[in-house]
N, C-alpha and C positions, 0 to 999 in steps of 0.2 A: 803193822798194817801192810798188807800186800797190795800190789798194783791193781788187782781186781776190785778191791775195796775203794781205792781212790777213784778209779774210773766209774764205778757205780755211783759214787757220790757226785761226781761231776755231771754224769748223765742225769741224775735226779734233779740237781740244782739247775741244770739247763732246761729240763722239762718244766720245772716249776717257775721258770722265768727269773731266777735269782742271779744267774751268770750267763754270759754269752761269749762266743769265740771272739777274740779281739781282731782277727784278720791279719795279725802280725805273725811272721814266722822267720826264724833264722836257720831252721832245720826241718826238713820234710817229716821227720819223726815226731816233732814237738808241736803241741797246740797251746796257745796262750788264751787265757780267759780274763774277763773283767766283770766286775759287779754291774748289774743293771740298776736302774733307779729303784726298782722294787727290792733288789738285793741290798742296796744301801739302807733302805727303810727297815727291812727285816733285821739287818745287822744292828742298827741303832736301837731297836726294841730289845733285841737279845742282850746287848751291852748294858742297857738300863736294867734289865732283869738280873743280870749277873752283879751289877753294881749294888743293887738292893740286897741281894743275897750276902754279899761281902759286908755291907753296912750292918745287916742283921747279925751276922756272926761276930762282928766287932762289938756290937752293943751287948751281946751275950758273954763277952769276954773270951770268945773262942779264937780270936785273932788279935794281934797287937794293933793299936791305933797308929796311924801315920803311914810311913812307907812300907815297902815290901820287906818281909822278914820270914 
């Protein structure tokens, strides 16, 4: 993934209200971002979706039960 891809993603997530600049900086070349309330909500929904997909794969015997393997 090149820097253009990352910056495009940040730009899109900012435009969509998922992240915002934090206002913190330790270097004029760097920008720091944080999740917004909407970003936290969207992340929680996505994690639930991924958890359901993993549970489904485990129930079909495609993944071992328990910890990571």
